[in-house]
DRENPADREN-718245 format. One record per residue (C-alpha): x, y, z; residue in one letter; chain; residue number from 1. Coordinates in steps of 0.5 Angstrom, whole numbers, plus 500, padded with zeros to 3 digits. Example, Ala and Ser with C-alpha at 12.3 -4.5 7.8 and 13.67 -1.06 7.14 Angstrom:
// residues 2
+-----+-----+-----+------+-------+------+
!  c1 !  c2 !  c3 ! resn ! chain ! resi !
+-----+-----+-----+------+-------+------+
! 525 ! 491 ! 516 !    A !     A !    1 !
! 527 ! 498 ! 514 !    S !     A !    2 !
+-----+-----+-----+------+-------+------+
//
This chain:
// residues 430
+-----+-----+-----+------+-------+------+
!  c1 !  c2 !  c3 ! resn ! chain ! resi !
+-----+-----+-----+------+-------+------+
! 661 ! 888 ! 809 !    M !     A !    1 !
! 658 ! 882 ! 813 !    G !     A !    2 !
! 660 ! 880 ! 820 !    F !     A !    3 !
! 660 ! 873 ! 817 !    S !     A !    4 !
! 663 ! 871 ! 811 !    T !     A !    5 !
! 660 ! 866 ! 806 !    H !     A !    6 !
! 667 ! 862 ! 806 !    Q !     A !    7 !
! 668 ! 862 ! 813 !    H !     A !    8 !
! 661 ! 859 ! 815 !    K !     A !    9 !
! 662 ! 854 ! 809 !    Q !     A !   10 !
! 669 ! 852 ! 812 !    K !     A !   11 !
! 666 ! 851 ! 819 !    L !     A !   12 !
! 660 ! 847 ! 817 !    R !     A !   13 !
! 665 ! 842 ! 813 !    S !     A !   14 !
! 669 ! 842 ! 820 !    Q !     A !   15 !
! 663 ! 840 ! 824 !    K !     A !   16 !
! 660 ! 835 ! 819 !    M !     A !   17 !
! 667 ! 832 ! 819 !    A !     A !   18 !
! 666 ! 831 ! 827 !    R !     A !   19 !
! 661 ! 827 ! 831 !    T !     A !   20 !
! 661 ! 827 ! 839 !    F !     A !   21 !
! 658 ! 822 ! 843 !    D !     A !   22 !
! 652 ! 825 ! 847 !    V !     A !   23 !
! 649 ! 821 ! 852 !    P !     A !   24 !
! 642 ! 818 ! 850 !    V !     A !   25 !
! 638 ! 820 ! 855 !    F !     A !   26 !
! 639 ! 827 ! 853 !    Y !     A !   27 !
! 636 ! 825 ! 846 !    K !     A !   28 !
! 629 ! 824 ! 845 !    S !     A !   29 !
! 624 ! 820 ! 840 !    T !     A !   30 !
! 620 ! 826 ! 837 !    V !     A !   31 !
! 625 ! 832 ! 837 !    I !     A !   32 !
! 631 ! 828 ! 835 !    S !     A !   33 !
! 627 ! 825 ! 829 !    T !     A !   34 !
! 625 ! 832 ! 827 !    V !     A !   35 !
! 632 ! 834 ! 827 !    K !     A !   36 !
! 635 ! 828 ! 823 !    E !     A !   37 !
! 629 ! 829 ! 818 !    V !     A !   38 !
! 631 ! 836 ! 817 !    Q !     A !   39 !
! 638 ! 834 ! 816 !    K !     A !   40 !
! 636 ! 829 ! 811 !    V !     A !   41 !
! 632 ! 834 ! 807 !    M !     A !   42 !
! 636 ! 840 ! 808 !    D !     A !   43 !
! 643 ! 838 ! 808 !    P !     A !   44 !
! 646 ! 845 ! 807 !    R !     A !   45 !
! 642 ! 848 ! 812 !    K !     A !   46 !
! 639 ! 853 ! 807 !    R !     A !   47 !
! 631 ! 852 ! 809 !    D !     A !   48 !
! 630 ! 856 ! 815 !    L !     A !   49 !
! 622 ! 854 ! 815 !    R !     A !   50 !
! 620 ! 851 ! 822 !    P !     A !   51 !
! 618 ! 844 ! 822 !    A !     A !   52 !
! 610 ! 843 ! 824 !    V !     A !   53 !
! 608 ! 837 ! 828 !    L !     A !   54 !
! 601 ! 837 ! 827 !    D !     A !   55 !
! 597 ! 833 ! 833 !    Y !     A !   56 !
! 590 ! 836 ! 831 !    G !     A !   57 !
! 588 ! 840 ! 836 !    P !     A !   58 !
! 595 ! 843 ! 838 !    I !     A !   59 !
! 601 ! 844 ! 833 !    R !     A !   60 !
! 608 ! 845 ! 835 !    F !     A !   61 !
! 612 ! 849 ! 830 !    K !     A !   62 !
! 620 ! 847 ! 831 !    I !     A !   63 !
! 625 ! 852 ! 829 !    A !     A !   64 !
! 630 ! 849 ! 824 !    R !     A !   65 !
! 636 ! 850 ! 829 !    H !     A !   66 !
! 636 ! 850 ! 836 !    F !     A !   67 !
! 639 ! 846 ! 842 !    G !     A !   68 !
! 646 ! 843 ! 843 !    F !     A !   69 !
! 650 ! 846 ! 838 !    C !     A !   70 !
! 657 ! 844 ! 836 !    F !     A !   71 !
! 661 ! 847 ! 842 !    G !     A !   72 !
! 656 ! 844 ! 847 !    V !     A !   73 !
! 656 ! 837 ! 844 !    E !     A !   74 !
! 664 ! 837 ! 844 !    Q !     A !   75 !
! 663 ! 840 ! 852 !    A !     A !   76 !
! 658 ! 834 ! 854 !    V !     A !   77 !
! 662 ! 829 ! 850 !    D !     A !   78 !
! 669 ! 831 ! 854 !    I !     A !   79 !
! 666 ! 832 ! 860 !    A !     A !   80 !
! 662 ! 825 ! 860 !    Y !     A !   81 !
! 669 ! 822 ! 858 !    R !     A !   82 !
! 673 ! 825 ! 863 !    A !     A !   83 !
! 668 ! 821 ! 868 !    I !     A !   84 !
! 668 ! 815 ! 865 !    E !     A !   85 !
! 676 ! 815 ! 864 !    E !     A !   86 !
! 677 ! 817 ! 872 !    N !     A !   87 !
! 673 ! 813 ! 876 !    K !     A !   88 !
! 678 ! 813 ! 882 !    E !     A !   89 !
! 680 ! 820 ! 882 !    K !     A !   90 !
! 677 ! 827 ! 884 !    Q !     A !   91 !
! 673 ! 830 ! 878 !    I !     A !   92 !
! 672 ! 838 ! 878 !    F !     A !   93 !
! 669 ! 843 ! 874 !    L !     A !   94 !
! 672 ! 850 ! 874 !    L !     A !   95 !
! 664 ! 852 ! 874 !    S !     A !   96 !
! 658 ! 850 ! 870 !    E !     A !   97 !
! 660 ! 847 ! 864 !    M !     A !   98 !
! 654 ! 850 ! 860 !    I !     A !   99 !
! 648 ! 854 ! 862 !    H !     A !  100 !
! 643 ! 848 ! 863 !    N !     A !  101 !
! 641 ! 846 ! 870 !    Q !     A !  102 !
! 639 ! 839 ! 868 !    Q !     A !  103 !
! 646 ! 838 ! 865 !    V !     A !  104 !
! 650 ! 841 ! 871 !    N !     A !  105 !
! 646 ! 837 ! 876 !    E !     A !  106 !
! 647 ! 830 ! 872 !    D !     A !  107 !
! 654 ! 831 ! 873 !    L !     A !  108 !
! 654 ! 833 ! 880 !    K !     A !  109 !
! 650 ! 827 ! 881 !    A !     A !  110 !
! 656 ! 823 ! 878 !    R !     A !  111 !
! 661 ! 826 ! 883 !    G !     A !  112 !
! 663 ! 832 ! 879 !    V !     A !  113 !
! 664 ! 838 ! 884 !    R !     A !  114 !
! 664 ! 845 ! 882 !    F !     A !  115 !
! 670 ! 849 ! 884 !    L !     A !  116 !
! 667 ! 856 ! 882 !    R !     A !  117 !
! 660 ! 859 ! 881 !    S !     A !  118 !
! 658 ! 862 ! 874 !    T !     A !  119 !
! 660 ! 869 ! 878 !    T !     A !  120 !
! 667 ! 867 ! 880 !    G !     A !  121 !
! 665 ! 866 ! 887 !    E !     A !  122 !
! 670 ! 861 ! 890 !    Q !     A !  123 !
! 666 ! 854 ! 892 !    L !     A !  124 !
! 672 ! 850 ! 893 !    I !     A !  125 !
! 679 ! 853 ! 894 !    P !     A !  126 !
! 684 ! 851 ! 889 !    F !     A !  127 !
! 689 ! 850 ! 895 !    E !     A !  128 !
! 686 ! 843 ! 896 !    S !     A !  129 !
! 687 ! 841 ! 889 !    L !     A !  130 !
! 693 ! 836 ! 887 !    T !     A !  131 !
! 696 ! 834 ! 881 !    P !     A !  132 !
! 692 ! 827 ! 881 !    H !     A !  133 !
! 685 ! 831 ! 881 !    D !     A !  134 !
! 682 ! 832 ! 874 !    I !     A !  135 !
! 679 ! 839 ! 873 !    V !     A !  136 !
! 674 ! 840 ! 867 !    I !     A !  137 !
! 675 ! 847 ! 863 !    I !     A !  138 !
! 668 ! 849 ! 861 !    P !     A !  139 !
! 665 ! 851 ! 854 !    A !     A !  140 !
! 666 ! 858 ! 856 !    F !     A !  141 !
! 673 ! 858 ! 857 !    G !     A !  142 !
! 677 ! 860 ! 863 !    A !     A !  143 !
! 681 ! 866 ! 864 !    S !     A !  144 !
! 689 ! 866 ! 864 !    L !     A !  145 !
! 689 ! 868 ! 871 !    E !     A !  146 !
! 685 ! 862 ! 873 !    V !     A !  147 !
! 689 ! 857 ! 869 !    E !     A !  148 !
! 695 ! 859 ! 872 !    Q !     A !  149 !
! 693 ! 858 ! 879 !    A !     A !  150 !
! 691 ! 851 ! 877 !    L !     A !  151 !
! 697 ! 850 ! 873 !    Q !     A !  152 !
! 701 ! 852 ! 880 !    K !     A !  153 !
! 698 ! 846 ! 883 !    K !     A !  154 !
! 700 ! 841 ! 878 !    G !     A !  155 !
! 693 ! 841 ! 875 !    V !     A !  156 !
! 693 ! 839 ! 867 !    D !     A !  157 !
! 688 ! 844 ! 864 !    V !     A !  158 !
! 689 ! 842 ! 857 !    Q !     A !  159 !
! 687 ! 834 ! 858 !    Q !     A !  160 !
! 679 ! 836 ! 859 !    Y !     A !  161 !
! 679 ! 843 ! 856 !    D !     A !  162 !
! 672 ! 843 ! 853 !    T !     A !  163 !
! 672 ! 851 ! 851 !    T !     A !  164 !
! 668 ! 852 ! 845 !    C !     A !  165 !
! 672 ! 852 ! 838 !    P !     A !  166 !
! 669 ! 859 ! 836 !    F !     A !  167 !
! 671 ! 862 ! 843 !    V !     A !  168 !
! 678 ! 860 ! 842 !    M !     A !  169 !
! 677 ! 863 ! 835 !    K !     A !  170 !
! 675 ! 870 ! 838 !    V !     A !  171 !
! 681 ! 869 ! 843 !    W !     A !  172 !
! 686 ! 868 ! 837 !    K !     A !  173 !
! 683 ! 874 ! 832 !    R !     A !  174 !
! 683 ! 878 ! 838 !    S !     A !  175 !
! 691 ! 877 ! 839 !    A !     A !  176 !
! 692 ! 878 ! 832 !    Q !     A !  177 !
! 689 ! 885 ! 831 !    I !     A !  178 !
! 692 ! 887 ! 838 !    G !     A !  179 !
! 699 ! 885 ! 836 !    Q !     A !  180 !
! 698 ! 890 ! 830 !    S !     A !  181 !
! 696 ! 896 ! 835 !    G !     A !  182 !
! 689 ! 895 ! 835 !    F !     A !  183 !
! 685 ! 896 ! 841 !    T !     A !  184 !
! 679 ! 890 ! 843 !    I !     A !  185 !
! 672 ! 892 ! 844 !    V !     A !  186 !
! 668 ! 886 ! 846 !    V !     A !  187 !
! 661 ! 886 ! 845 !    H !     A !  188 !
! 659 ! 882 ! 851 !    G !     A !  189 !
! 657 ! 882 ! 859 !    K !     A !  190 !
! 663 ! 884 ! 863 !    R !     A !  191 !
! 662 ! 878 ! 868 !    Y !     A !  192 !
! 659 ! 873 ! 864 !    H !     A !  193 !
! 665 ! 867 ! 864 !    E !     A !  194 !
! 666 ! 867 ! 857 !    E !     A !  195 !
! 667 ! 875 ! 857 !    T !     A !  196 !
! 672 ! 874 ! 863 !    R !     A !  197 !
! 676 ! 869 ! 859 !    A !     A !  198 !
! 676 ! 873 ! 853 !    T !     A !  199 !
! 678 ! 880 ! 857 !    F !     A !  200 !
! 683 ! 876 ! 860 !    S !     A !  201 !
! 687 ! 874 ! 854 !    R !     A !  202 !
! 686 ! 880 ! 850 !    A !     A !  203 !
! 689 ! 885 ! 855 !    K !     A !  204 !
! 695 ! 881 ! 854 !    E !     A !  205 !
! 696 ! 884 ! 847 !    T !     A !  206 !
! 692 ! 890 ! 847 !    S !     A !  207 !
! 688 ! 895 ! 851 !    P !     A !  208 !
! 681 ! 892 ! 852 !    V !     A !  209 !
! 674 ! 895 ! 853 !    V !     A !  210 !
! 667 ! 892 ! 854 !    V !     A !  211 !
! 660 ! 894 ! 851 !    V !     A !  212 !
! 654 ! 891 ! 853 !    R !     A !  213 !
! 649 ! 894 ! 848 !    D !     A !  214 !
! 648 ! 898 ! 842 !    L !     A !  215 !
! 646 ! 904 ! 847 !    E !     A !  216 !
! 653 ! 903 ! 851 !    E !     A !  217 !
! 656 ! 903 ! 844 !    A !     A !  218 !
! 653 ! 910 ! 842 !    Q !     A !  219 !
! 657 ! 913 ! 848 !    L !     A !  220 !
! 663 ! 910 ! 846 !    L !     A !  221 !
! 662 ! 912 ! 839 !    A !     A !  222 !
! 661 ! 919 ! 842 !    E !     A !  223 !
! 668 ! 919 ! 846 !    V !     A !  224 !
! 671 ! 916 ! 839 !    I !     A !  225 !
! 669 ! 922 ! 835 !    R !     A !  226 !
! 671 ! 927 ! 841 !    G !     A !  227 !
! 665 ! 929 ! 843 !    E !     A !  228 !
! 666 ! 926 ! 850 !    R !     A !  229 !
! 672 ! 927 ! 854 !    D !     A !  230 !
! 676 ! 922 ! 858 !    T !     A !  231 !
! 673 ! 923 ! 865 !    D !     A !  232 !
! 666 ! 921 ! 861 !    F !     A !  233 !
! 669 ! 915 ! 859 !    F !     A !  234 !
! 672 ! 913 ! 866 !    Y !     A !  235 !
! 665 ! 914 ! 869 !    Q !     A !  236 !
! 661 ! 910 ! 864 !    V !     A !  237 !
! 666 ! 904 ! 863 !    F !     A !  238 !
! 668 ! 904 ! 870 !    A !     A !  239 !
! 670 ! 896 ! 871 !    G !     A !  240 !
! 670 ! 895 ! 864 !    R !     A !  241 !
! 677 ! 897 ! 861 !    Y !     A !  242 !
! 684 ! 894 ! 862 !    S !     A !  243 !
! 689 ! 897 ! 867 !    E !     A !  244 !
! 692 ! 903 ! 864 !    G !     A !  245 !
! 687 ! 905 ! 859 !    F !     A !  246 !
! 687 ! 911 ! 855 !    D !     A !  247 !
! 681 ! 913 ! 851 !    P !     A !  248 !
! 685 ! 919 ! 848 !    Q !     A !  249 !
! 690 ! 914 ! 845 !    K !     A !  250 !
! 687 ! 907 ! 845 !    D !     A !  251 !
! 681 ! 909 ! 842 !    L !     A !  252 !
! 685 ! 911 ! 835 !    Q !     A !  253 !
! 685 ! 904 ! 832 !    S !     A !  254 !
! 680 ! 899 ! 834 !    I !     A !  255 !
! 677 ! 892 ! 833 !    G !     A !  256 !
! 670 ! 889 ! 835 !    V !     A !  257 !
! 669 ! 882 ! 837 !    V !     A !  258 !
! 664 ! 879 ! 841 !    N !     A !  259 !
! 661 ! 874 ! 847 !    Q !     A !  260 !
! 659 ! 869 ! 842 !    T !     A !  261 !
! 652 ! 868 ! 845 !    T !     A !  262 !
! 650 ! 875 ! 844 !    M !     A !  263 !
! 645 ! 877 ! 838 !    L !     A !  264 !
! 649 ! 877 ! 832 !    A !     A !  265 !
! 645 ! 883 ! 829 !    T !     A !  266 !
! 646 ! 887 ! 835 !    E !     A !  267 !
! 654 ! 886 ! 834 !    T !     A !  268 !
! 653 ! 888 ! 827 !    Q !     A !  269 !
! 650 ! 894 ! 829 !    A !     A !  270 !
! 655 ! 896 ! 834 !    I !     A !  271 !
! 661 ! 894 ! 829 !    V !     A !  272 !
! 657 ! 899 ! 824 !    D !     A !  273 !
! 656 ! 904 ! 829 !    L !     A !  274 !
! 663 ! 904 ! 831 !    L !     A !  275 !
! 666 ! 904 ! 824 !    R !     A !  276 !
! 662 ! 910 ! 822 !    Q !     A !  277 !
! 665 ! 914 ! 828 !    A !     A !  278 !
! 672 ! 912 ! 827 !    V !     A !  279 !
! 671 ! 914 ! 819 !    E !     A !  280 !
! 668 ! 921 ! 822 !    V !     A !  281 !
! 674 ! 922 ! 826 !    R !     A !  282 !
! 680 ! 920 ! 821 !    Y !     A !  283 !
! 677 ! 920 ! 814 !    G !     A !  284 !
! 674 ! 914 ! 810 !    A !     A !  285 !
! 681 ! 914 ! 807 !    E !     A !  286 !
! 684 ! 912 ! 813 !    S !     A !  287 !
! 679 ! 907 ! 815 !    L !     A !  288 !
! 683 ! 901 ! 815 !    H !     A !  289 !
! 689 ! 904 ! 819 !    A !     A !  290 !
! 684 ! 905 ! 825 !    H !     A !  291 !
! 678 ! 900 ! 824 !    F !     A !  292 !
! 680 ! 892 ! 824 !    A !     A !  293 !
! 676 ! 887 ! 820 !    D !     A !  294 !
! 674 ! 882 ! 825 !    T !     A !  295 !
! 668 ! 879 ! 820 !    S !     A !  296 !
! 670 ! 872 ! 821 !    D !     A !  297 !
! 669 ! 872 ! 829 !    T !     A !  298 !
! 662 ! 871 ! 829 !    L !     A !  299 !
! 659 ! 864 ! 832 !    C !     A !  300 !
! 656 ! 861 ! 826 !    Y !     A !  301 !
! 651 ! 856 ! 831 !    A !     A !  302 !
! 649 ! 862 ! 835 !    T !     A !  303 !
! 647 ! 866 ! 828 !    N !     A !  304 !
! 644 ! 860 ! 825 !    E !     A !  305 !
! 639 ! 859 ! 832 !    N !     A !  306 !
! 638 ! 867 ! 831 !    Q !     A !  307 !
! 636 ! 867 ! 824 !    S !     A !  308 !
! 632 ! 860 ! 825 !    A !     A !  309 !
! 628 ! 864 ! 831 !    T !     A !  310 !
! 626 ! 870 ! 826 !    R !     A !  311 !
! 624 ! 865 ! 821 !    A !     A !  312 !
! 620 ! 861 ! 826 !    L !     A !  313 !
! 617 ! 868 ! 828 !    I !     A !  314 !
! 615 ! 870 ! 821 !    D !     A !  315 !
! 611 ! 863 ! 820 !    D !     A !  316 !
! 607 ! 866 ! 826 !    G !     A !  317 !
! 604 ! 863 ! 832 !    G !     A !  318 !
! 599 ! 864 ! 838 !    D !     A !  319 !
! 605 ! 863 ! 843 !    L !     A !  320 !
! 612 ! 861 ! 844 !    A !     A !  321 !
! 615 ! 857 ! 849 !    I !     A !  322 !
! 623 ! 858 ! 849 !    V !     A !  323 !
! 627 ! 853 ! 853 !    V !     A !  324 !
! 634 ! 854 ! 857 !    G !     A !  325 !
! 637 ! 855 ! 863 !    G !     A !  326 !
! 635 ! 862 ! 866 !    Y !     A !  327 !
! 643 ! 864 ! 866 !    N !     A !  328 !
! 644 ! 862 ! 859 !    S !     A !  329 !
! 645 ! 869 ! 855 !    S !     A !  330 !
! 644 ! 865 ! 848 !    N !     A !  331 !
! 637 ! 863 ! 850 !    T !     A !  332 !
! 635 ! 870 ! 853 !    S !     A !  333 !
! 636 ! 873 ! 846 !    H !     A !  334 !
! 631 ! 868 ! 843 !    L !     A !  335 !
! 626 ! 870 ! 848 !    V !     A !  336 !
! 627 ! 877 ! 846 !    E !     A !  337 !
! 626 ! 876 ! 839 !    L !     A !  338 !
! 620 ! 872 ! 841 !    C !     A !  339 !
! 617 ! 876 ! 846 !    E !     A !  340 !
! 617 ! 882 ! 841 !    E !     A !  341 !
! 611 ! 879 ! 837 !    V !     A !  342 !
! 607 ! 874 ! 841 !    M !     A !  343 !
! 606 ! 872 ! 849 !    P !     A !  344 !
! 613 ! 868 ! 850 !    T !     A !  345 !
! 614 ! 863 ! 856 !    Y !     A !  346 !
! 622 ! 862 ! 858 !    F !     A !  347 !
! 622 ! 856 ! 862 !    I !     A !  348 !
! 628 ! 851 ! 864 !    S !     A !  349 !
! 624 ! 844 ! 864 !    H !     A !  350 !
! 617 ! 841 ! 864 !    A !     A !  351 !
! 615 ! 841 ! 871 !    D !     A !  352 !
! 614 ! 849 ! 871 !    E !     A !  353 !
! 608 ! 848 ! 867 !    I !     A !  354 !
! 603 ! 846 ! 872 !    A !     A !  355 !
! 597 ! 846 ! 868 !    S !     A !  356 !
! 593 ! 849 ! 862 !    A !     A !  357 !
! 591 ! 854 ! 867 !    M !     A !  358 !
! 598 ! 856 ! 870 !    E !     A !  359 !
! 605 ! 856 ! 868 !    I !     A !  360 !
! 612 ! 858 ! 872 !    S !     A !  361 !
! 616 ! 862 ! 868 !    H !     A !  362 !
! 622 ! 867 ! 868 !    F !     A !  363 !
! 622 ! 874 ! 866 !    L !     A !  364 !
! 629 ! 875 ! 864 !    Y !     A !  365 !
! 629 ! 883 ! 864 !    A !     A !  366 !
! 627 ! 883 ! 871 !    S !     A !  367 !
! 631 ! 877 ! 873 !    G !     A !  368 !
! 625 ! 874 ! 876 !    K !     A !  369 !
! 621 ! 868 ! 876 !    R !     A !  370 !
! 613 ! 869 ! 876 !    I !     A !  371 !
! 607 ! 865 ! 876 !    Q !     A !  372 !
! 602 ! 866 ! 870 !    T !     A !  373 !
! 595 ! 864 ! 870 !    R !     A !  374 !
! 590 ! 863 ! 864 !    S !     A !  375 !
! 596 ! 863 ! 860 !    W !     A !  376 !
! 594 ! 857 ! 855 !    F !     A !  377 !
! 589 ! 860 ! 850 !    P !     A !  378 !
! 582 ! 856 ! 848 !    N !     A !  379 !
! 584 ! 857 ! 840 !    K !     A !  380 !
! 584 ! 850 ! 837 !    R !     A !  381 !
! 588 ! 849 ! 833 !    P !     A !  382 !
! 593 ! 852 ! 837 !    L !     A !  383 !
! 600 ! 854 ! 834 !    D !     A !  384 !
! 605 ! 854 ! 839 !    I !     A !  385 !
! 612 ! 856 ! 837 !    V !     A !  386 !
! 618 ! 852 ! 840 !    L !     A !  387 !
! 625 ! 853 ! 841 !    T !     A !  388 !
! 631 ! 852 ! 845 !    A !     A !  389 !
! 638 ! 855 ! 847 !    G !     A !  390 !
! 644 ! 852 ! 845 !    A !     A !  391 !
! 645 ! 848 ! 852 !    S !     A !  392 !
! 638 ! 845 ! 852 !    C !     A !  393 !
! 638 ! 837 ! 851 !    P !     A !  394 !
! 632 ! 835 ! 846 !    D !     A !  395 !
! 630 ! 831 ! 852 !    S !     A !  396 !
! 627 ! 837 ! 855 !    L !     A !  397 !
! 623 ! 840 ! 849 !    L !     A !  398 !
! 620 ! 833 ! 848 !    E !     A !  399 !
! 618 ! 833 ! 856 !    E !     A !  400 !
! 614 ! 839 ! 855 !    I !     A !  401 !
! 611 ! 837 ! 848 !    L !     A !  402 !
! 609 ! 831 ! 851 !    R !     A !  403 !
! 606 ! 834 ! 857 !    K !     A !  404 !
! 602 ! 839 ! 853 !    I !     A !  405 !
! 599 ! 834 ! 848 !    V !     A !  406 !
! 597 ! 829 ! 854 !    G !     A !  407 !
! 592 ! 834 ! 855 !    W !     A !  408 !
! 588 ! 832 ! 849 !    F !     A !  409 !
! 586 ! 825 ! 848 !    P !     A !  410 !
! 584 ! 826 ! 841 !    D !     A !  411 !
! 591 ! 828 ! 839 !    A !     A !  412 !
! 594 ! 824 ! 833 !    R !     A !  413 !
! 600 ! 819 ! 835 !    S !     A !  414 !
! 607 ! 821 ! 834 !    D !     A !  415 !
! 608 ! 816 ! 828 !    E !     A !  416 !
! 602 ! 820 ! 825 !    D !     A !  417 !
! 605 ! 826 ! 826 !    V !     A !  418 !
! 612 ! 825 ! 824 !    L !     A !  419 !
! 609 ! 821 ! 818 !    E !     A !  420 !
! 606 ! 828 ! 816 !    G !     A !  421 !
! 612 ! 832 ! 817 !    L !     A !  422 !
! 616 ! 828 ! 812 !    K !     A !  423 !
! 610 ! 828 ! 807 !    H !     A !  424 !
! 610 ! 836 ! 808 !    N !     A !  425 !
! 618 ! 836 ! 807 !    L !     A !  426 !
! 618 ! 832 ! 801 !    L !     A !  427 !
! 612 ! 836 ! 798 !    S !     A !  428 !
! 616 ! 842 ! 799 !    L !     A !  429 !
! 623 ! 840 ! 796 !    N !     A !  430 !
+-----+-----+-----+------+-------+------+
//
């Protein structure tokens, strides 16, 4: 059983094609946005995951088939900037970071938008200071019920500028459906990520909930399900990650798995398979449907496409990878994980972190540290650079990086020649 059905993906793609959003022009670019448009024309059904190659001569950039602003982020950006335009005389607040991209959030601040909370939930501006006339933008990750209720008590309209991603809402809806049918919700996610906090808050209204971070934790949960570990073990391992009153002896008899939409799709599928097998061992194959809910329609297709495109990009080969996105971006970090398994990978948030061919400042996600690396740029010519970005990264940021590196080579081909070469190559492949 696949975690994302063909029919569901086709439906969502149709919905996406039927809607367009007004993304500010300064988030677009000449080269990168053109690459996307050419690929869209050449491959409208998104079946070809081969990367686009921008051949500047001494340097070649391999661009992922899918990257950057996804449907949900485009929607959030459109709504947020519309809120600013429509409410010039009012105070405008964001509940927290709209998306995990520093440049986007800083631009919103520069336009007068203030943040009520940090991404970790720290209160920056008391809700008590709000009035019914103030505008509060709900971020793409959504908000917990408790936060929404607190805002509503102050008379704030939380629906007017709600940028919650439709795919996050789909997870909430499916969680409620299976919860009402007697299944416990297992969330594959990071417990204190904004999206998981919101999903947890909603899921616990209809069912018990527990959060697992990765496959290793899912294995421990599977041991509890099979009866190999006791209640005390569960409470110790999953402390702070289960809903109030959770009874593992009772609440793990029937489960369904949903995920934080930015997690690795392959890891979510592995967790689904692992927990389904544990349930089958405990209750028998003939009783599986009564104890394990089908949640195959809850995976965000955009996250899955970006990850699949990154794998195809890696398979095509490269000398190094540059992955662009916010350091606190979950979906970007997973692209970094995929790339760094096979080649030197540099996780950066903007072009200024590339000081020169001799030095780059980049983020090590595993340790949470930003470091400087010298002699990072190989002398090989032509040099193949794998280039991709997280779902909250504007095209303009990738273009700044591309232009900085191309600028080191006076003999590099012009953008016009490179894009004509790209179109010719794609036509010959099709």
